[in-house]
C-alpha positions as CSV (number, residue, x, y, z in Angstrom):
1,M,12.5,-35.0,-17.6
2,R,13.3,-31.5,-19.1
3,L,12.2,-28.0,-17.7
4,N,11.8,-25.7,-20.4
5,E,13.5,-22.3,-20.4
6,D,10.3,-20.3,-20.1
7,F,9.6,-22.3,-16.4
8,I,13.3,-22.0,-15.2
9,D,13.5,-18.2,-16.2
10,E,9.6,-18.0,-13.9
11,I,11.3,-19.3,-11.3
12,K,14.2,-16.8,-11.6
13,A,11.7,-14.1,-11.6
14,R,10.1,-15.5,-8.7
15,V,12.9,-16.4,-6.2
16,R,15.3,-13.4,-5.2
17,P,19.0,-15.2,-4.7
18,S,19.4,-12.6,-1.7
19,D,16.5,-14.1,0.0
20,L,17.6,-17.8,-0.9
21,I,21.2,-17.4,0.3
22,G,20.4,-15.0,2.8
23,R,19.0,-17.9,5.2
24,S,22.2,-19.8,5.4
25,V,25.0,-16.7,4.5
26,P,24.6,-13.4,6.7
27,L,24.5,-10.8,3.9
28,K,24.4,-7.0,4.4
29,R,23.5,-4.5,1.5
30,Q,26.3,-2.6,-0.1
31,G,24.9,-0.3,-3.3
32,R,22.4,-2.6,-5.7
33,E,24.8,-5.7,-4.5
34,F,24.5,-7.8,-1.1
35,V,27.9,-9.1,0.4
36,G,28.9,-11.2,3.2
37,L,31.6,-13.9,3.7
38,S,32.9,-16.6,1.4
39,P,31.0,-19.8,2.3
40,F,33.4,-21.9,0.2
41,K,36.7,-20.5,1.8
42,K,37.6,-19.1,5.0
43,E,38.2,-15.1,5.2
44,R,38.1,-12.5,7.2
45,S,36.8,-10.0,4.6
46,P,33.7,-10.6,2.9
47,S,34.6,-11.5,-1.1
48,F,31.2,-13.3,-1.3
49,F,28.6,-11.0,-3.5
50,V,24.7,-11.5,-4.7
51,N,23.1,-9.2,-7.0
52,D,19.2,-9.8,-7.4
53,E,19.1,-7.5,-10.3
54,K,20.9,-9.9,-12.5
55,R,20.2,-12.9,-10.5
56,F,23.5,-14.4,-9.8
57,Y,26.0,-14.7,-6.7
58,H,30.1,-14.4,-7.2
59,C,32.7,-15.8,-4.7
60,F,36.3,-14.0,-5.4
61,A,37.9,-15.8,-3.1
62,S,36.9,-19.4,-4.5
63,G,36.1,-18.0,-8.3
64,K,32.7,-19.9,-7.8
65,H,29.6,-18.1,-9.6
66,G,25.9,-19.5,-10.3
67,D,22.2,-18.5,-9.7
68,I,19.7,-20.3,-7.4
69,F,20.1,-23.4,-8.9
70,T,23.3,-23.7,-8.6
71,W,23.3,-22.5,-5.1
72,L,21.3,-25.6,-4.1
73,E,23.3,-28.0,-6.2
74,E,26.7,-26.8,-4.6
75,M,25.4,-26.2,-1.0
76,E,22.8,-29.0,-0.7
77,G,24.0,-31.4,-2.8
78,L,20.6,-31.5,-5.1
79,S,20.3,-32.7,-8.5
80,F,19.6,-29.7,-10.9
81,M,15.7,-31.8,-10.9
82,E,15.4,-31.5,-7.0
83,A,16.7,-28.0,-6.9
84,A,14.1,-27.0,-9.5
85,E,11.2,-28.7,-7.3
86,R,12.6,-27.4,-4.3
87,L,12.4,-23.7,-5.9
88,A,9.2,-23.9,-7.9
89,G,7.6,-24.7,-4.3
90,E,9.1,-21.2,-3.0
91,A,8.0,-19.5,-6.2
92,G,4.2,-20.8,-5.9
93,L,4.7,-23.1,-9.3
94,R,3.8,-26.8,-9.8
95,L,6.8,-28.4,-11.9
96,P,5.1,-29.4,-15.4
97,E,3.9,-32.7,-16.5
98,P,6.3,-34.2,-19.1
99,D,5.6,-33.2,-22.2
100,P,7.0,-33.9,-25.6
101,E,6.2,-30.9,-26.9
102,S,7.2,-28.2,-24.7
103,Q,10.3,-27.2,-26.5
104,Q,8.1,-26.6,-29.5
105,K,6.2,-24.3,-27.6
106,T,8.1,-22.5,-25.8
107,Q,10.0,-21.5,-29.1
108,H,6.6,-21.0,-30.6
109,R,6.5,-18.2,-28.1
110,K,9.6,-16.7,-28.5
111,S,8.5,-16.0,-31.9
112,L,5.3,-14.3,-31.0
113,V,7.0,-12.4,-28.6
114,E,9.6,-11.3,-31.3
115,W,6.2,-10.6,-33.5
116,M,5.0,-7.9,-30.5
117,G,8.7,-6.5,-31.0
118,S,8.4,-6.0,-34.7
119,A,4.8,-4.3,-34.1
120,Q,6.3,-1.8,-31.4
121,A,9.0,-0.7,-33.7
122,F,6.4,-0.2,-36.4
123,F,4.3,1.8,-34.1
124,L,7.3,3.9,-32.9
125,R,7.8,5.1,-36.6
126,A,4.2,5.8,-37.3
127,L,4.1,8.1,-33.9
128,R,6.6,10.4,-36.4
129,S,4.2,10.2,-39.6
130,P,2.1,12.9,-41.1
131,Q,-1.0,10.7,-39.8
132,A,-0.4,11.0,-36.5
133,E,-0.6,15.0,-36.2
134,E,-3.6,14.6,-34.1
135,A,-1.8,11.7,-31.8
136,R,1.0,14.4,-31.2
137,L,-1.0,17.0,-30.4
138,Y,-2.8,14.8,-27.9
139,L,0.0,14.0,-26.6
140,K,1.6,17.3,-26.1
141,S,-1.7,19.1,-24.4
142,R,-0.8,16.0,-21.6
143,G,2.8,17.8,-21.2
144,L,4.5,14.9,-23.0
145,T,7.5,15.7,-25.1
146,G,8.9,13.6,-28.1
147,E,11.8,12.6,-25.6
148,D,9.4,11.3,-23.4
149,C,7.8,9.4,-25.8
150,V,11.2,7.8,-26.9
151,R,11.7,6.9,-23.2
152,Y,8.5,5.1,-22.5
153,G,7.9,3.4,-25.7
154,I,5.1,5.3,-26.9
155,G,3.6,4.7,-30.4
156,Y,0.8,5.2,-32.7
157,A,-1.3,2.7,-34.5
158,P,-2.4,4.2,-38.0
159,D,-6.3,4.6,-38.5
160,S,-6.0,1.8,-41.5
161,R,-7.3,-1.8,-41.1
162,T,-4.6,-3.3,-42.4
163,A,-1.5,-1.6,-41.8
164,L,0.3,-3.4,-39.3
165,K,-0.8,-6.5,-41.3
166,D,0.4,-5.9,-44.3
167,E,4.0,-4.1,-42.8
168,L,4.3,-7.8,-40.4
169,V,3.2,-9.6,-42.9
170,T,5.8,-8.5,-45.7
171,A,8.2,-9.0,-42.9
172,G,7.2,-12.4,-43.0
173,A,4.8,-13.1,-40.0
174,P,2.3,-15.7,-40.2
175,V,-1.0,-14.0,-40.0
176,S,-2.3,-17.4,-37.7
177,D,1.1,-16.1,-35.2
178,L,-0.7,-12.3,-35.5
179,I,-3.9,-13.4,-34.3
180,E,-2.9,-15.7,-31.8
181,C,-0.5,-12.7,-30.1
182,G,-3.4,-10.4,-30.2
183,L,-2.4,-8.1,-33.4
184,L,-4.6,-8.7,-35.5
185,I,-8.9,-9.6,-35.0
186,E,-10.1,-12.7,-36.9
187,P,-14.0,-12.3,-37.6
188,D,-16.8,-14.8,-38.3
189,S,-16.2,-13.4,-41.7
190,G,-13.9,-12.0,-44.0
191,S,-10.0,-11.4,-43.9
192,P,-8.3,-10.9,-40.8
193,Y,-7.8,-6.6,-39.6
194,D,-5.5,-4.8,-37.1
195,R,-6.8,-4.8,-33.4
196,F,-5.2,-1.2,-32.7
197,R,-6.5,1.8,-35.3
198,D,-6.1,5.1,-34.8
199,R,-4.9,4.7,-30.9
200,I,-1.9,5.8,-28.7
201,T,-0.4,2.9,-28.1
202,F,1.8,1.6,-24.7
203,P,4.0,-1.0,-24.7
204,I,3.2,-3.6,-21.7
205,H,5.9,-6.1,-20.6
206,D,5.8,-8.9,-18.1
207,P,8.1,-9.6,-15.2
208,R,10.6,-10.6,-17.1
209,N,10.6,-7.6,-19.5
210,R,9.3,-9.3,-22.7
211,L,7.5,-7.6,-24.6
212,V,3.7,-9.4,-24.7
213,G,1.0,-6.9,-25.0
214,F,-0.1,-3.2,-25.9
215,G,-2.5,-0.7,-24.5
216,G,-3.8,1.7,-27.0
217,R,-5.6,5.2,-26.0
218,A,-8.6,5.9,-28.7
219,L,-8.1,9.4,-30.1
220,S,-11.7,9.6,-31.6
221,K,-14.8,10.4,-29.8
222,E,-16.7,8.0,-31.5
223,A,-14.5,4.7,-30.5
224,R,-16.5,2.1,-28.5
225,A,-13.9,1.7,-25.6
226,K,-11.6,4.6,-24.6
227,Y,-8.4,2.3,-23.6
228,L,-8.6,-1.3,-25.3
229,N,-5.5,-3.9,-24.6
230,S,-4.1,-6.6,-25.3
231,P,-6.5,-10.2,-25.7
232,E,-5.2,-13.1,-23.5
233,T,-2.8,-14.8,-25.2
234,P,-0.2,-17.5,-24.7
235,I,1.8,-15.0,-23.9
236,F,-0.1,-12.0,-22.2
237,H,-2.3,-12.6,-19.2
238,K,-3.4,-9.5,-18.3
239,G,-4.3,-10.2,-14.3
240,S,-0.8,-11.2,-13.9
241,V,1.1,-8.6,-15.6
242,L,1.7,-4.9,-14.2
243,Y,2.0,-1.9,-16.6
244,R,6.2,-0.8,-16.1
245,Y,6.4,-3.6,-13.3
246,P,10.3,-4.2,-14.5
247,E,11.4,-0.5,-14.4
248,A,9.5,-0.1,-10.9
249,R,11.1,-3.1,-9.7
250,K,14.6,-1.9,-10.5
251,A,13.9,1.6,-9.2
252,A,12.3,0.0,-6.1
253,S,15.8,-1.8,-5.4
254,D,17.9,1.2,-5.4
255,P,18.7,1.3,-1.3
256,K,19.6,5.4,-2.1
257,Q,15.8,5.7,-2.4
258,D,14.7,4.1,0.9
259,I,11.6,2.7,-1.2
260,R,9.1,0.9,0.8
261,G,7.0,-0.3,-1.8
262,L,5.8,0.5,-5.5
263,I,2.9,2.7,-6.0
264,V,-0.2,1.5,-8.0
265,A,-1.4,3.5,-10.2
266,E,-4.8,3.8,-12.2
267,G,-3.7,4.2,-15.8
268,Y,-0.6,4.5,-17.9
269,L,-0.6,8.1,-18.2
270,D,-0.6,8.4,-14.3
271,V,2.2,6.2,-14.2
272,I,4.2,7.9,-16.6
273,A,3.5,11.2,-14.4
274,L,4.7,9.6,-11.4
275,S,7.7,8.8,-13.5
276,R,8.4,12.4,-14.7
277,A,7.8,13.5,-11.2
278,G,11.1,11.5,-10.1
279,L,8.6,8.7,-8.8
280,E,10.2,6.0,-10.8
281,H,8.7,3.1,-9.1
282,G,4.6,3.8,-10.5
283,V,3.3,0.5,-12.0
284,A,-0.7,0.4,-13.1
285,P,-3.3,-2.8,-13.6
286,L,-4.7,-3.0,-17.2
287,G,-7.8,-1.8,-16.6
288,T,-9.3,-4.6,-14.0
289,A,-9.1,-4.7,-10.4
290,I,-6.2,-5.6,-8.7
291,T,-5.8,-9.4,-9.0
292,E,-3.9,-11.9,-6.5
293,E,-0.9,-12.8,-8.7
294,Q,-0.5,-8.4,-8.7
295,I,-0.5,-8.4,-5.3
296,Q,2.2,-11.1,-4.7
297,L,4.2,-8.8,-7.7
298,L,4.0,-5.8,-6.0
299,W,5.6,-7.6,-2.7
300,R,8.2,-8.8,-4.8
301,A,9.7,-5.8,-5.2
302,G,8.7,-4.4,-1.6
303,G,6.3,-5.2,1.3
304,E,4.2,-2.2,1.6
305,P,2.7,-0.7,-2.1
306,V,0.6,1.9,-2.1
307,M,-2.4,2.2,-4.0
308,C,-3.1,5.2,-5.3
309,L,-6.6,6.2,-6.2
310,D,-9.1,8.7,-7.0
311,G,-10.4,10.6,-3.4
312,D,-14.2,9.9,-5.6
313,S,-16.7,7.5,-4.7
314,A,-15.3,5.2,-7.6
315,G,-11.3,5.6,-6.1
316,R,-12.8,4.6,-2.5
317,A,-14.8,1.6,-4.2
318,A,-11.2,0.4,-5.9
319,A,-9.5,0.6,-2.7
320,F,-12.0,-1.1,-0.5
321,K,-12.1,-4.0,-3.5
322,A,-7.8,-4.1,-2.9
323,A,-7.9,-4.1,0.9
324,D,-10.7,-7.1,0.5
325,R,-8.7,-9.2,-1.7
326,A,-5.4,-8.5,0.0
327,L,-6.8,-9.3,3.4
328,P,-6.6,-13.4,3.4
329,L,-3.0,-12.9,2.0
330,L,-1.4,-10.5,4.5
331,Q,1.9,-12.0,6.2
332,P,4.5,-9.8,8.0
333,G,5.8,-6.9,6.1
334,K,3.2,-7.4,3.6
335,T,0.6,-5.0,3.5
336,L,-0.9,-2.6,1.0
337,R,-1.0,1.2,2.2
338,F,-3.7,4.0,0.0
339,A,-3.5,7.6,-1.4
340,F,-6.4,9.4,-2.4
341,M,-5.4,12.0,-4.4
342,P,-7.3,15.4,-4.0
343,D,-10.4,17.0,-5.7
344,G,-10.8,13.6,-7.8
345,K,-7.8,14.6,-9.4
346,D,-5.4,12.0,-10.9
347,P,-1.4,12.4,-10.9
348,D,-1.2,13.5,-14.2
349,D,-3.5,16.7,-13.4
350,I,-1.1,17.2,-10.5
351,L,2.1,16.9,-12.3
352,R,0.7,19.4,-14.9
353,E,-1.1,21.9,-12.7
354,E,0.9,22.0,-9.3
355,G,4.5,20.2,-10.3
356,A,6.2,17.5,-9.0
357,N,6.7,18.8,-5.7
358,A,2.9,18.6,-5.2
359,L,2.7,15.3,-6.8
360,R,5.5,14.0,-4.2
361,A,3.5,15.5,-1.4
362,V,0.4,12.8,-1.9
363,F,2.4,10.2,-0.7
364,R,4.2,11.6,2.1
365,E,1.2,10.5,4.3
366,T,-0.6,7.3,3.5
367,R,-3.1,5.8,5.0
368,S,-2.9,1.8,6.2
369,L,-5.4,-1.2,5.3
370,A,-6.6,-1.5,9.0
371,D,-7.3,2.2,8.7
372,L,-9.3,1.8,5.4
373,I,-11.2,-1.4,6.7
374,W,-12.2,0.3,10.2
375,E,-13.5,3.9,8.4
376,R,-15.5,1.6,6.1
377,E,-17.3,-0.3,8.5
378,V,-17.7,2.7,10.5
379,L,-19.7,4.6,8.1
380,V,-21.9,1.8,7.2
381,E,-24.7,3.3,9.5
382,P,-25.1,4.7,12.5
383,L,-23.8,2.9,15.5
384,D,-25.9,4.5,18.1
385,D,-27.8,1.7,19.0
386,P,-26.8,-1.8,20.3
387,D,-28.2,-3.8,17.6
388,R,-26.3,-1.6,15.1
389,R,-22.8,-1.7,17.7
390,A,-23.2,-5.8,17.5
391,G,-23.7,-5.5,14.0
392,F,-20.5,-3.7,13.6
393,R,-18.2,-5.8,15.8
394,R,-19.5,-9.0,13.8
395,R,-18.7,-7.0,10.9
396,I,-15.2,-6.5,12.0
397,R,-14.5,-10.2,13.5
398,A,-16.0,-11.7,10.1
399,L,-13.3,-9.5,8.0
400,V,-10.3,-10.3,10.6
401,S,-10.9,-13.9,10.5
402,Q,-10.1,-13.7,6.6
403,I,-6.6,-13.1,7.4
404,T,-4.8,-16.6,7.1
405,D,-1.6,-15.9,9.1
406,G,-1.9,-16.0,12.6
407,D,0.2,-13.3,14.1
408,I,-1.1,-10.7,11.4
409,R,-4.6,-12.0,12.4
410,E,-3.8,-11.6,16.2
411,E,-2.3,-7.9,15.9
412,Y,-5.6,-7.2,13.9
413,K,-8.2,-8.4,16.5
414,R,-6.1,-6.3,19.0
415,E,-6.0,-3.2,16.9
416,F,-9.8,-3.6,16.2
417,D,-10.7,-4.6,19.6
418,Q,-8.3,-1.0,21.2
419,R,-10.6,0.7,18.9
420,M,-13.9,-0.7,19.6
421,D,-13.1,-0.1,23.3
422,A,-12.8,4.0,22.5
423,L,-15.3,4.4,20.1
424,F,-17.6,2.6,22.6
425,G,-16.0,2.7,26.0
426,A,-14.0,-0.1,27.4
427,R,-15.8,-3.4,28.6
428,P,-13.9,-4.7,31.7
429,Q,-13.0,-8.4,31.0
430,S,-11.0,-10.7,33.1
431,G,-7.2,-11.4,32.2
432,Q,-6.5,-8.3,30.8
433,R,-3.3,-8.1,33.1
434,G,-0.3,-7.1,30.4
435,Q,-2.3,-7.3,27.7
436,R,-0.5,-5.3,24.8
437,G,-1.4,-2.0,23.1
438,P,-3.0,-1.6,19.7
439,W,-0.8,-2.3,16.6
440,K,-0.1,1.0,14.8
441,P,2.4,1.0,12.0
442,G,3.8,4.7,11.1
443,K,4.9,5.9,8.0
444,G,7.2,3.3,5.7
445,V,6.8,0.9,8.9
446,A,6.3,-2.9,8.0
447,L,4.0,-5.0,9.8
448,G,5.2,-6.4,13.3
449,A,6.7,-5.2,16.8
450,T,8.5,-2.3,15.4
451,A,10.5,-0.2,17.9
452,E,8.2,2.5,17.2
453,L,5.4,0.5,17.9
454,R,6.6,-0.1,21.4
455,N,6.4,3.4,21.9
456,K,3.1,4.1,21.0
457,Q,2.1,1.1,23.3
458,S,3.3,2.7,26.2
459,R,2.3,6.2,25.6
460,Q,-1.2,4.6,25.2
461,A,-1.3,2.6,28.5
462,D,-4.0,4.8,30.0
463,P,-7.1,5.2,27.6
464,T,-8.9,7.5,29.0
465,A,-5.2,9.6,28.7
466,R,-5.3,8.8,24.9
467,L,-8.6,9.9,24.6
468,G,-7.9,13.1,25.7
469,H,-4.7,13.3,23.2
470,L,-7.3,12.6,20.2
471,L,-9.4,15.4,21.1
472,L,-6.8,17.7,21.2
473,V,-4.7,16.8,18.4
474,A,-8.4,16.9,16.5
475,A,-8.6,20.8,17.8
476,M,-5.1,21.1,15.8
477,E,-6.3,19.7,13.2
478,Y,-9.8,21.1,12.4
479,P,-9.7,24.4,14.1
480,E,-13.2,25.3,13.3
481,I,-14.0,22.6,16.1
482,A,-11.9,24.4,18.5
483,A,-13.5,27.6,17.4
484,S,-17.0,26.6,18.2
485,Q,-16.7,24.0,21.1
486,V,-14.6,26.7,23.1
487,E,-16.4,26.0,26.2
488,T,-16.3,22.0,26.3
489,L,-12.4,22.4,25.0
490,A,-11.5,24.7,28.0
491,L,-13.7,22.0,30.9
492,L,-11.1,19.1,29.2
493,R,-8.2,18.4,31.6
494,L,-5.3,16.8,29.9
495,G,-2.7,17.1,32.6
496,S,0.7,17.9,31.3
497,L,-0.6,19.5,27.6
498,D,-3.2,22.1,29.6
499,R,-1.0,24.8,28.5
500,L,-0.8,23.4,25.2
501,R,-4.7,23.2,25.2
502,D,-5.1,26.9,26.2
503,A,-2.4,27.9,23.4
504,V,-5.2,26.0,21.4
505,L,-8.1,27.8,22.4
506,D,-6.1,31.6,22.8
507,A,-5.3,30.9,18.7
508,C,-8.8,30.0,17.8
509,S,-11.2,32.1,19.4
510,S,-10.2,35.5,18.0
511,G,-13.4,35.0,16.0
512,Q,-11.0,34.6,12.8
513,F,-10.7,31.5,10.7
514,V,-7.7,30.2,11.3
515,Q,-5.8,27.6,9.0
516,T,-4.3,23.7,9.9
517,D,-1.0,25.1,8.9
518,T,-0.9,28.3,10.2
519,L,-2.0,27.0,13.9
520,R,0.8,24.4,13.9
521,A,3.5,26.7,13.0
522,E,2.2,29.5,15.5
523,L,2.1,26.6,18.3
524,A,5.3,25.5,17.5
525,D,7.1,29.0,17.4
526,A,5.4,29.3,20.9
527,G,7.5,26.5,22.3
528,Y,5.2,23.4,21.7
529,A,7.2,21.9,19.1
530,A,7.6,18.7,21.0
531,E,4.5,18.0,22.1
532,I,2.9,18.6,18.8
533,K,5.6,16.3,17.7
534,R,4.8,13.7,20.1
535,L,0.7,14.0,19.4
536,D,1.8,13.6,15.7
537,G,1.2,9.9,16.1
538,E,-2.5,10.4,17.0
539,R,-3.2,11.9,13.9
540,R,-4.5,8.9,11.8
541,P,-6.5,6.9,14.7
542,M,-8.1,10.6,15.5
543,R,-9.3,11.1,11.6
544,A,-10.8,7.4,11.9
545,E,-12.7,8.0,14.8
546,L,-14.0,11.4,13.9
547,G,-15.1,9.7,10.8
548,G,-12.4,9.3,8.2
549,M,-11.0,11.5,5.9
550,E,-14.0,12.3,3.8
551,A,-16.4,13.0,6.7
552,S,-18.3,16.3,6.7
553,P,-17.3,19.1,9.1
554,E,-20.6,18.2,10.7
555,V,-20.3,14.7,10.9
556,R,-16.7,15.1,12.6
557,A,-17.9,18.1,15.1
558,K,-20.5,15.7,16.6
559,A,-18.1,12.7,16.8
560,W,-15.8,15.2,18.6
561,M,-18.2,16.1,21.2
562,R,-19.2,12.3,21.6
563,L,-16.0,11.5,22.5
564,A,-15.5,14.9,24.9
565,H,-18.5,13.7,26.8
566,A,-17.1,10.1,26.8
567,Y,-13.4,11.6,28.2
568,M,-15.2,14.2,30.7
569,E,-17.5,11.1,32.5
570,R,-14.2,8.8,32.5
571,S,-12.1,11.7,33.9
572,E,-15.3,12.6,36.2
573,A,-15.3,9.0,37.3
574,Q,-11.2,8.8,37.6
575,T,-11.2,11.4,40.0
576,R,-14.1,9.7,42.0
577,R,-12.1,6.3,42.3
578,D,-8.8,8.8,43.6
579,E,-10.4,10.5,46.3
580,A,-12.1,6.9,47.6
581,R,-8.7,5.4,47.1
582,A,-7.3,8.6,49.3
583,R,-9.8,8.0,52.0
584,L,-9.2,4.3,52.3
585,D,-5.4,4.9,52.4
586,E,-6.2,7.7,55.5
587,E,-7.9,5.3,57.4
588,L,-5.2,2.4,56.8
589,K,-3.4,4.6,58.7
590,Q,-5.6,5.5,61.5
591,A,-5.9,1.5,62.1
592,D,-9.9,2.3,62.6
593,S,-11.1,-1.2,61.6
594,E,-14.9,-0.5,61.9
595,R,-14.4,2.8,59.6
596,F,-12.1,1.0,57.4
597,R,-14.8,-1.2,56.4
598,Q,-17.1,1.3,55.8
599,V,-14.6,3.2,53.6
600,V,-13.6,-0.4,51.5
601,D,-17.3,-0.6,51.0
602,A,-17.6,3.0,49.9
603,Y,-14.6,2.5,47.8
604,R,-16.2,-0.8,46.1
605,H,-19.4,0.8,45.3
606,E,-17.4,4.2,43.7
607,S,-15.6,1.5,41.4
608,S,-18.3,-0.3,40.6
609,R,-20.2,2.7,39.3
610,S,-17.0,3.8,37.5
611,E,-16.8,0.5,35.9
612,S,-20.2,0.6,34.4
613,S,-20.3,4.2,33.1
């Protein structure tokens, strides 16, 4: 059986040479390439190079050169078909059944792609025509120049039923091909006509960088659809491509950028805004909720793609849908993170109104998938009685059970158990000795037990102390809480952080409103920079405990008071245990057996009271 070129190219697009070759040859990144010692000859200085972008390897010591297919043929002695079967499995593909018409179909798809290229050339010329004056004015109002339109391939489909059809048929295109690739619409009666009319056009390329479709933005307010995409065709499958994916993947592969994953925006102009702000690794789904195949595409370019969404209810609903879709697919090092636009603005608005720096700042602090799921479930209903809390636990466990990877499932279970203990109070269980702390990936950190995670675990060994840290971090993050709860905050015994607490009280009890940034700057100038930096890792879980980013000041204040009372109760219980333990130690020294028995009984009674509180 002979494989067609499309299938071979699809395998090459899905399997990175550095991943395959790196399993048997230690490789180090060097610029855009990977380098290692030759697997074909003994050498001391590395002369073996692997290039993911160009999809080949080259050995200067032996002169051998090839791709992922020839690598398996060379190193494992496989035939081409055996190598193809192995690689297809890694790519998540099945070898096609023998098809005598396969080559003919491949050639036909090539011709459809060629007609799409001809359509793009037509749209680019049309944007410079007198008919496109309104389109050019609109683009200018969005901050786009003529150079931008050329760079991003933006064109214009004239307000005519047959302008594109006439152009391409004259160039030799069969009308049936133009219908098949989605450029023309075939009505039930009458002649086929142009699909895109009086619209600004955006070219859509597949992961192999072939032009396979278009998106069109209507200029007329009477248009039935503001945005229109190409239909499903033999070369275009909406759920399998992302706008500007080839360019974004290339940008993400640049080692100088330290990019953890692509940014997923909502529309074409948002992606272009990101690019103009220097964030070249932006992509967009095509008007639909992100699909499993698109998530896998994102992970090919980096393990931590960031979903960039509006901060309104629709944006949050889209974020929750993406989180639910990704949950069963999670693997070590492959997750989603989330960034929400402020004040209902989109990236294009921020770029035009506030500049590139403001847009880049949005992505400096993203939220984890675990945070998003937790916040959604916490806010479903008040958790003020046992039945609701039981329902909450059941929902969380049902979500965790969807994760197919065992290691990730266990980490999420441990993380959510820790959060529930902090929210409702820890439930004593047998066999807890040596149990690890929660998994809390920081900014730009892949899933797994990293050094940062282990440091956080050591800091979180005492859940009561950690609760005190959360309360203090909340007072610094939301100074209005510190100002309105001065007496309660002053009563919190925070050990080595008492001086920082007092400094917060001094700054917030003056009667004047204090901004978060101003407060942090004043505290840092007063010598507390190290303490603030050490506590910064608690900012994200603190927000979750207070109801999430969108919680109202009233909700945050109530949550803070509830946590503060829980902290004081636990602290008092710990004090009682410490006092009982001290008495026990004293009686041990006195060696009075009857008195010792009485103190032991009292200590056990006090411990049982504390654990039940």
